[in-house]
N, C-alpha and C positions, 0 to 999 in steps of 0.2 A: 303344293303351293302354300306356303303359310306365312302369316302376317308379323311372327314374333309377339310383342307385345301388343296388347288392344288398345285401341284409341279410345278416346272420351265420348267420341258421337255414338259409340254402339258397335257392336259386334255382328258381322253378318258371316252366314255358313251359305257358300254357293255349292250347289249340286248337278253337275251337267257333265254327259260323256265326250262334249266336245271340246277339245284343250284349248282349241283357238278361242272359244266364247269364253270359256274360264280366264282365259289370260287378260281379255279384252274386259270383261266386266271387273275383274279384281283390278285392274290397272286404274278404271274409271272411279270405282269406291274408295279405294285408298286414295286417290288424288284430291278426294273430297273429306278424308279424314276418318275414315271408317276402318276397324279392324275386321281385316278379312281372313276367313280359311277356305278355300278351294278344293274340292274334293270330285271324283269321278264317278261315284256310284252312290245309291241310296244306302246301301249296307255299310260303307265307308263314312258318310254323315252320321247314322246312327251310332257308330263307333267314336266319332269325333265328340258326339253330344257333351257327355259329361266333363271331357277335359276342356273344351271350349268355351261351353256356357253362352251359345248365342242369342242374341236379342231378337234376331229374324232370320227366317231360312228363306233363300231363293232357288228354286228347284225346276230342272227341265220336267216337262209333262212325260215325253216317250224315252224311256230308258229300259235296258235289258234287265232282267231278272225282277227287279222292284222299280215301278214307275214313280212318278210325282204325286198322284192321287194314293197309292200304296204308303209311300214315305209321310206324306201329310198325315195319314190316319195314325200310323204308328208314333208321329210326334204327338197327335193330339194326347194319346196315352202316356207318353213317357214325360212331357212336359207340358201340360195345360195352359194355354195363355201364350204359347209363343206361336207368332203369327207367321203364316207361310206363304209366298207369293210363287205362283206356278206360271213357267214359261213355256209358251206353246210356238209351233212353228207356223201354224197357219190362222191362229186367232179366230177359230171357227166358233160359231154360237155353242153347238153342244159341248165343246171343249170347255168354254166358259161357264156354262151352265153347271157342267160336272164339277168344275173347280171350286165354284161358288157354294153349292149344295154340299159338297165335302167339307165346307168349312174353309176354304182359302181366301186370305185376305184380299186378294187380288190375282190378275193375271196380266204379263207381258207377251207381246207378240214379237217375232223375230221378223226381220232386224230389230233390235231392242233402241229404240230412241233416247238418248243420253238423258235429256230433260224429263223424258217420261218415267225413266228409271228412279231418278234422283227424287222425283216428287213422290213416287210410289213408296221409296224407300223411307222419306222424311214423313209421310203420313202414316206408314205402317208402325215406325218406333214411336208415334206419338200415343200409340194404343196396344203396346204389344211389350213382350218380357217373359222370359221364362222364371218359373219359380225358384227362387234359391230354398234348396231343400234345408231345413232346418235338423238339428238332432232332434231325437225322439221325444224329448222334454217339450219342445215347441213346435210339434209337428203340425198342429191345429191353426198355427197363427202362420197366415200367407201373406208374405210381405217382400217387396224389395225395397221400400223406402227407407233412406238413410236415419230418419229420426225414428222409426219403428225400431232398426236394427240397433241403434243404440240403447233403446228401451229395452228390448231382449237380454244384451249384454248385460246392463244394470240389473235387469231381473234375474239372470244367473248368479251375478255374484251376490245379492242379496238372499237368495236362494239356499246357499250355504252355511247362512247363518239362522238364527231363530228369531231376528228382529222381526217386529211388527210392520205389516206394509199397508199405507193407506193409497189405493188408487182410484184417482179420479179422472173424470173426461165424461163427455156427453153421454146420453143415452145411446145403445146401440155401436159403442166404440172398439167392444170386445174385453170389458173389464174383467168378466169371468174367466174367459180363455187365458187371459194374462196371469189372473191369480191361479186356475188351474197348472199353467206352465211353470209358475215359481214353485208350487206343490212338487210337480213332476220330478223338479230338477233338484230338489230338497232331500237330505237324509231321511225326511219321512214318507218318500214318495211309495212306499209297499203298505202305508198306512190308509187309513179314509181321508177322501177328500169331499166336503159336505158343503153346500151352498144355500142360503136361506135369505130370502127378500125380504128386509125387515118392514117394508112399505104394505107387503101383499096380503096382511092379516090383521085382526084387531089384537090389541093390547093384552088382554087376558090368553088368547090363542098363542100369541108370539111369545109371550113368557113361558107357558108350558111347551112350546116346540124346543125353544133355547135350553131351559133349565131342568125341564120335567115334572113330574108331579107324582104324590102317593095317591094311592086308591081312597078315595072320599075326600080327597083335597076340596073340592068344589062340586057343584050340581051336576052330574054327568061324568065324575070322574069314576068310571067304573072299575079301573084297572090302574096299576101302576104303569106311569110311563117314563122310559127313559130319554131323556133330552138330548139335543145335539151336540152339548158339550161333551156327553159322556160317549155317544156314539162316534164323535170324533177323536175321541182320547188316542194319542199319539201321532194323529193325523193332522188336517188342517182344518180350519173353519172359516168359511167365507161368508162375512156380515155385509151381503150386499144391501144398498141404499140406507148405509148406517145413517145417514142425517136424517131419516124419517124416524128413528127409534124413539118411541116417547121418553121423556125425561125421567120418568119413575125407573124405566127399565135401565135407562144410562147408569143411573146409581148402581142397580144390581150387577150390571156388567162391568162397570169399574171394580167393584169388589172381587169380582171372579178373576180380573186381570192382576190386582193387587197381590190375591192371596192364592191363586192358582187352586181354589176350589169351588165349588158348584153346590148349592143347597136347593133342592128341588121344591117345588110348591107343596105345603103342608108338611114339609119333614122338619125334624129338628136337628138331624144330621150333616154335616158338610162332607161331600166327597172331593177328595183330590183328582184333578184333571191335568194333562200336560197336553196341551192343544196348541197349535200355532193359529193364530189370528191373524187375517187378511179382510182387511175392510174395503170397501167401495161404495162411491157416491158419484151421483151428476150434479150435486147441489153445491152451494159455495159454502163450505162449513166455517169460513171467517166471518162470513155474512151471518151463519147461525150463531156464532158463538157471540158478534154483537149483538144480535136481537135476544140473548139468552136462552134460545131454545136447545142450544146444544153445550153440554157442559165443556168448560175449558179443561179441567183435569183429565177427563175421558179424550178429549183431543189430543193432548201432548203425550198419551198412554198408545194413541194408535197411530199417530203420526210419526213413528219413528223413521221412516223412509215413505218418501211420497214419490209415484209414480203417475204421471199426468200423461192419458192417452190422446193422442191427435186426433182431429175429426177426420172422417172420409175425404172431406175437402182438401184436407192439409196433407192427403197420401194419394193423391188421384191416379199415380203412376200403379198403384195396386189394383184400381178398378177392374180392369180387364185379367187379371190374375183369380182374383175373387169371381167376378163371373164364370170363368173357365172353370172353375172348381166347384161353384153351386151347381152350373149344368151337368157336370159329370155325375156329382151326387144325387141330384132330381132324376136323371136318367137311370141310376142306379137302382133307386128307391122304387120307380114304376118299371123295371125290366124293359126299357124300351132304348131305341138309338137316339144317342145324344143330339140335341138340337144346337145350333150355332147361331149367331148372330151377325146379319148383313155388316160389313164395314161401317157404313153410315151409320147404324145403330149402336154400333160399339162408340162410335163418337159422341152420340147424344148421351149415352151412359157417362162416359169419361168427363164430359163438359156441365153435366147437370148439378144442380143443386140438391145435397142429401142432407136436408134437417134431422132424418130419421138414421142418418149414418150407416154403417154395415146390415144392420136389421132390414132397413127400408130397402136397401140394394136387394138383398136376397128375397124379399118379398116382391119387389117389382119384376126379379128373374123368373120367379115362381108363378107368379102371374101371367107372364110372357110365354113360358114354356106350354101352360095350360090352354090360352088362348091361341096359340100360333098353329094354324092349319098346314103351314109349310115346314120342313126340316130347318129351314132359314127363317129366323126372327127378323122381320122387318122394321126400319125405321120408323113408318107409321105407327105400328104398334107400340114401341116403346114411347113413341111421342104422346099416345094417348094414356098410357100409364105415368109418365113423368107430369102431366097437365102442367100446372103453374111450376113446376121445379125445373123443367126443362132449360137446358142452356141456350145462350144468345144464338140466333140463327145468323148466318152472315147476311150480310146488305144484297139488296137485290143487284148493285152492280158488281159486288164481287161473285154472287152466285153465277150471274150471267157470263162474266169473262172465264169463269171456270169450266162452264158448259160450252161455251163456244172453242176453248182450247183444245177441251177433250173430243169435241165434234171434229175440229179441223184434223186433229192427231188422228183420230180414225179413220178418216177419208184419206190421208196420205199414207196410212199403211196399207190400207185396201189397195190403192193405186200403186204403192211401193214409190212413191215419190213423185209422179208425173202428175205436175201441177195442171197441166189441160184437161186431163182425165177427171182430177179432182174436182177443178172448177164446175165442168159438167154435172158430175154427181151433186154439187152442191146448188147447181142451178144460179151460179153466178159468173159474170164476166172474168176474164183471165186477168184484167187488171186490177180489178176489185179484190179478187181472191190473193193475189200477190200483197197487195196493201193489209189484207185480213191476216195472211202469214206472218208480216213485218210487224204488224201490231202485238201480236202474240208470241213474237219471239220464237217462230218455228222456221226452222231450216230444212226445205225438201229433201236435200241431198242426205240428211241422216237417216230418212226411210228407204233411201235406194239398195237393193241387195249389191251388198260388198263379194 
């Protein structure tokens, strides 16, 4: 059962050995505008993964050969960040716990309520998506954001030339990763890539690091030191935080760019170097030009091609992907099983403010992994980590309505749509219970076994 062209709302891979349920779910999801691929086994699902590239997988728990939990764990390895919803015939607590602890986004119980299905799918797709695997040159950059994709296309085009690139963007947005990607895609990729932070050291030390020095050039210079321009000869040198470079060194850098030669401190001889310069800054260089703290002639030498990186808040769809990648990296470093975030915790991460961008997100994930005593990282722990940067909570009225609707749905699932029995479990009279169902648009017939 194949969808043909994928729909704009997202692509869903259905996995179940029950042809009737596959057909029913496919019809319901396609009617809502989703692209659907339906297969009868976990092995077929894995074979379909690269071709179909789903945004969400819905799989039955009980299947021959490989069950839903086995498929879930395999998907976590092959496609970090891809959300999985488990279908169970009984909705037992052990099944739900097992699915959640294994990293499932959630679970649905048979018979599957249409409204609950659509609500779960919509919620999962807000915080889900498989990582689009880039070519090797940009493998470290994890994104499915359209703006970042365009930036990578631009980066690959400029990489084929020796044009100087100025990368701008807030701290923590990945400027060094983009610079490294440009180097990897360039004809210089087999030569050195060296990065230096121009704001991280004193002026004299920065001068020595960049241009080198001769033995005896100054107190403490006990040996000749080859600078980074020489070390990066034939390759790429990233001048990070170029906006913080002292004015005197700006003059010396300008001369190197003009003459393609570098003169070490204390030397009378200039050495020819062939280095591609990429610079980066989080500062507003136009304002620094206006203030007189950055040279205009150097600015135009460096700013041949400008690449401006978006903030993490401008690419929120990448947050689940980044989080999944960080969790996998941290687990690998520690030699432990990878932890997962509870669904509400992922939503908190997606909606939070990130003034420190990707670097801050990584620190929060590392902190959560260290402090979580459970394999599932809770929303409460994320809330503590985010503090004032947490996203806005739902209103009390909205939260109460969502709780009531979920509660009613659960009772109707337990009683298989028997309203009298459900009302008794809820300790409400039958008339009031019917009014509650009507208010929350729940139809008992949809919970009855067909």
